[in-house]
C-alpha positions in Angstrom: -21.2 22.0 -1.6 -19.5 19.3 -3.5 -19.2 15.9 -1.8 -15.9 14.2 -2.5 -16.2 10.6 -3.5 -12.9 8.8 -3.6 -12.0 7.2 -6.9 -11.7 3.5 -7.1 -8.0 3.8 -8.1 -7.3 6.0 -5.0 -9.2 3.6 -2.8 -7.2 0.6 -4.2 -3.9 2.5 -3.6 -4.9 3.3 -0.1 -5.6 -0.3 0.7 -2.5 -1.7 -1.0 0.1 1.0 -0.5 3.4 0.6 1.3 2.3 2.1 4.5 -0.8 -0.1 4.7 1.4 -3.1 4.2 3.7 -2.0 7.0 0.9 -2.1 9.5 0.5 -5.9 9.5 2.9 -8.8 10.0 2.1 -10.3 6.6 2.5 -7.0 4.9 5.9 -6.4 6.4 6.9 -9.8 5.1 5.7 -8.7 1.6 7.7 -5.5 1.8 10.8 -7.3 2.9 10.5 -9.7 0.0 10.1 -6.9 -2.5 13.1 -5.0 -1.0 15.2 -8.2 -1.3 14.2 -8.6 -4.9 14.5 -5.0 -6.2 16.6 -3.2 -3.6 14.9 -0.3 -1.8 11.8 0.8 -3.5 
């Protein structure tokens, strides 16, 4: 049986993705700032 080890890039994406940011007050602030700058993303 092969044990799946998550790649560092996936790990980073999981920690810094949109959904993760939505979960905290500060992250929502970041998302709002990005939306204001670039439109919806």
